[in-house]
C-alpha positions in Angstrom: -23.4 10.2 1.8 -21.3 13.3 2.2 -18.0 14.0 3.9 -15.4 16.8 4.0 -12.7 16.7 1.3 -10.0 16.2 4.0 -11.8 12.9 5.0 -11.3 11.4 1.6 -9.3 8.4 2.9 -11.3 8.0 6.1 -13.6 5.1 6.9 -17.1 6.6 7.0 -19.4 5.3 9.7 -23.0 6.5 9.4 -24.0 7.5 12.9 -27.1 9.5 11.8 -29.2 9.7 8.7 -29.9 13.1 7.3 -29.5 16.5 8.9 -31.0 17.6 12.2 -31.8 21.1 10.8 -32.2 20.5 7.0 -33.9 23.9 6.4 -31.1 25.9 4.7 -32.2 27.4 1.4 -29.0 26.5 -0.5 -28.4 22.9 0.7 -29.8 19.8 -1.1 -27.5 17.3 0.6 -30.1 15.7 2.8 -33.4 16.7 1.2 -35.8 13.8 1.4 -34.1 12.2 4.4 -35.8 12.2 7.8 -33.3 12.8 10.5 -32.7 9.8 12.7 -30.0 8.4 14.9 -29.1 4.8 14.3 -29.4 2.4 17.3 -26.3 2.0 19.4 -26.4 -1.8 19.2 -26.5 -1.6 15.4 -23.5 0.7 15.3 -21.5 -1.4 17.8 -22.1 -4.5 15.7 -21.1 -2.6 12.5 -17.8 -1.4 14.1 -17.0 -5.0 15.3 -17.7 -6.4 11.9 -15.5 -3.8 10.2 -12.6 -3.9 12.6 -10.9 -7.1 11.3 -10.6 -5.8 7.7 -9.9 -2.2 8.7 -6.5 -2.5 10.4 -5.0 0.1 8.0 -7.7 2.7 8.8 -6.2 5.7 10.7 -9.2 8.0 10.6 -13.0 7.6 10.9 -15.6 10.1 9.9 -19.0 10.0 11.6 -21.8 10.9 9.1 -24.4 12.3 8.2 -25.0 16.0 8.5 -24.6 17.3 12.1 -24.0 13.9 13.6 -22.9 15.7 16.7 -26.6 16.3 17.4 -26.9 12.7 18.3 -27.5 12.0 22.0 -24.4 12.1 24.2 -24.8 8.5 25.3 -24.8 7.3 21.7 -21.7 9.3 20.9 -20.1 7.9 24.1 -20.9 4.3 23.1 -19.7 4.7 19.5 -16.4 6.4 20.4 -15.8 3.9 23.2 -16.4 1.0 20.8 -14.0 2.5 18.2 -11.4 3.1 20.9 -11.6 -0.5 22.2 -12.2 -2.4 18.9 -9.9 -0.3 16.6 -7.2 1.2 18.9 -5.1 2.0 15.9 -7.5 4.7 14.8 -5.8 8.1 15.3 -8.7 10.5 14.9 -12.4 10.6 14.6 -14.1 13.5 12.8 -17.7 14.7 12.7 -20.0 17.4 11.3 -21.5 19.7 13.9 -23.4 23.0 13.7 -23.8 25.8 16.2 -26.9 24.2 17.8 -25.3 20.8 18.5 -22.0 22.4 19.7 -23.8 24.8 22.1 -26.1 22.1 23.4 -23.2 19.8 24.1 -21.0 22.5 25.6 -17.2 22.5 26.4 -17.3 19.9 29.1 -19.2 17.3 27.1 -16.9 18.0 24.1 -13.8 17.6 26.2 -15.1 14.2 27.3 -15.7 13.2 23.7 -12.2 14.4 22.8 -10.9 12.0 25.5 -12.6 9.2 23.7 -11.0 10.0 20.3 -13.1 12.9 18.8 -10.4 14.9 17.2 -12.0 17.4 14.8 -15.4 19.1 14.3 -16.4 20.4 10.8 -18.7 23.4 11.0 -20.4 24.9 8.0 -20.8 28.4 9.2 -21.3 29.6 5.6 -21.4 33.4 6.3 -20.4 35.9 8.9 -23.1 38.4 7.8 -26.2 38.4 10.0 -28.6 39.3 7.2 -27.3 36.6 4.9 -27.5 34.0 7.7 -31.2 35.0 8.2 -31.9 35.0 4.5 -30.6 31.5 3.9 -32.4 30.1 7.0 -29.1 29.0 8.7 -30.9 28.9 12.0 -28.1 30.7 13.9 -27.0 34.2 14.7 -23.5 35.4 14.1 -23.0 35.6 17.9 -24.0 32.0 18.4 -21.7 30.9 15.6 -18.7 32.7 17.2 -19.6 31.2 20.6 -19.8 27.7 19.1 -16.3 28.1 17.6 -15.0 29.3 21.0 -16.5 26.2 22.8 -14.9 23.8 20.3 -11.5 25.5 20.8 -12.0 25.5 24.6 -12.6 21.7 24.5 -9.3 21.2 22.8 -10.8 19.8 19.6 -9.6 20.9 16.2 -12.1 23.1 14.3 -12.6 23.3 10.6 -15.0 26.1 9.4 -16.5 26.2 5.9 -17.9 29.4 4.3 -19.6 29.9 1.0 -18.6 32.4 -1.7 -21.6 33.9 -3.5 -24.1 32.9 -0.8 -25.7 36.4 -0.6 -26.0 36.9 -4.4 -24.7 39.9 -6.4 -26.6 42.6 -4.5 -25.0 41.9 -1.1 -21.8 40.3 -2.3 -19.3 42.6 -0.7 -21.2 42.9 2.6 -21.3 39.1 2.9 -17.6 38.6 1.9 -16.2 41.2 4.2 -18.3 40.2 7.2 -17.3 36.6 6.6 -13.6 37.5 6.6 -14.1 39.3 9.9 -16.0 36.3 11.3 -13.2 33.9 10.5 -10.7 36.1 12.1 -12.8 36.3 15.3 -13.7 32.6 15.2 -10.0 31.5 15.1 -10.6 28.0 13.7 -7.8 25.5 13.3 -8.6 25.4 9.6 -11.0 27.3 7.4 -12.1 26.9 3.8 -14.1 28.9 1.2 -16.2 27.0 -1.2 -18.2 28.4 -4.1 -22.0 28.2 -3.7 -23.7 26.0 -6.4 -27.5 26.1 -6.9 -28.8 22.6 -6.3 -32.1 21.5 -8.0 -34.8 21.1 -5.4 -33.6 23.9 -3.2 -35.1 27.3 -2.6 -31.9 28.9 -3.9 -32.1 27.0 -7.2 -35.7 28.1 -7.6 -34.8 31.7 -6.9 -32.0 31.7 -9.4 -34.2 30.0 -12.1 -37.0 32.6 -11.5 -34.6 35.6 -11.6 -35.2 36.5 -8.0 -31.6 35.9 -7.1 -28.5 36.6 -9.2 -25.3 34.9 -8.2 -21.9 36.4 -8.9 -20.1 35.0 -12.0 -16.6 33.4 -11.7 -15.0 36.9 -11.5 -17.5 38.0 -8.9 -16.7 34.9 -6.8 -13.0 35.7 -7.0 -13.8 39.3 -6.0 -15.5 38.0 -2.9 -12.5 35.9 -2.0 -10.3 39.0 -2.4 -12.6 41.0 -0.1 -12.7 38.2 2.4 -8.9 38.0 2.6 -8.7 41.8 2.9 -10.6 41.5 6.2 -8.5 38.7 7.5 -5.4 40.7 8.6 -5.6 39.2 12.1 -6.2 35.6 11.0 -3.6 33.0 11.9 -3.7 29.5 10.4 -4.6 27.5 7.4 -7.1 28.8 4.8 -8.0 26.9 1.7 -10.1 27.7 -1.3 -9.2 24.5 -3.3 -12.5 22.7 -3.2 -13.7 21.3 -6.6 -16.2 24.2 -6.7 -13.6 26.9 -6.7 -12.4 28.6 -9.8 -8.8 29.4 -8.6 -7.6 26.7 -6.2 -5.6 28.2 -3.3 -3.9 26.7 -0.3 -2.8 29.4 2.1 -1.0 29.8 5.4 -2.0 33.1 6.9 -0.8 35.7 7.5 2.2 34.7 5.4 0.4 34.3 2.1 -2.4 36.9 2.5 -0.8 40.0 0.8 0.6 38.0 -2.1 -2.8 36.3 -2.7 -4.7 39.5 -2.6 -2.4 40.9 -5.2 -2.8 37.7 -7.3 -6.6 37.9 -7.1 -6.4 41.6 -8.1 -4.3 40.6 -11.2 -6.5 37.7 -12.2 -9.7 39.8 -11.9 -8.3 42.7 -13.8 -6.9 40.5 -16.7 -9.9 38.2 -16.9 -7.8 35.5 -18.5 -9.9 32.4 -18.3 -6.9 30.2 -19.0 -5.9 30.9 -15.4 -9.1 29.5 -14.0 -10.4 26.0 -13.4 -12.6 25.2 -16.5 -16.2 24.3 -15.7 -15.8 20.6 -16.8 -12.9 20.2 -14.3 -14.8 21.5 -11.3 -16.4 18.1 -10.7 -19.9 19.5 -10.1 
C-alpha cells in the first residue's frame, strides 16, 4: 500500500484497491491489481472497529491510487462515518488524478470538503504535453491545469507531485522548464519534485534496459530541478524536493528561497562534489 510522505503518521484506510487508470509507463505501484471499490458496509464496519483504538489519530488517508475515482455515494458514506465515529480526526486526504477531479467537479468536491476531505494529492508528473503523451498519463496539460483549478475552487488543499527525469536525457530541458511553468499556473497549496526511478515490470524499465531510453544521471536530475525553478518566478508557496529519491534534499518557500536555491544548484552541478549529495544507499529505494 502506498501513501504520500506527508501522510506518514496517518491512519490508512483502504477505500479502493489498485489504480483506476494504471497505464502510466513509469509506474509499478499497482501492477497486478484489478481496480475495485470496497463495499460501503465493509468500510463502515472497519471504521467502527478501528475507532475505539484510534483516539489519537488526527489524520486519515484514503488509499489506493486515485481513490477519488470511487463513486460519490461511497465517498459520502465513508467520510460521514469517519465524521460521526471519529470526530477527533482533523483531516482526511486522498489521491486523485485529473479524470476523477474533473468528473466530480467543484460542487461535489465542496460537499466532500464539508464532510472532512481536506487535501487531494495529484501526481501530475509533467507540464510538457509531449512527455504526458509519451508516458501515457491519460491527460492533457490543459485538463491537468483545469483539475488543479477545480480543487482550489472547492476550497480543498492541493498537493501536486512532478517527476524529475521523466522525459529522459533527450527532452530533459523541455520537460523541466514546462513543468516549472505548469506548477506556476496550477497554483497548488504544496508541490514536490521526486526523482523518477525505473521499476521492474514497467515499460520505462524495459526501455532503459534495452537502451531505448536514457535517463539523466544525478547531475542531470539536479540540472532539471534548476531549470524547473528558473521557470517558477511567479510561484507562491511550498515546494519540496526532499523525497527519498532526491539527490539533494530541499524544502523551499517560494519566492523567498528561489534565487538562492538556483545559485546553490549551479554551484553543486559545477563542482560535482558527490559528498554534497545523498548517497545511493541512503535514498531508500
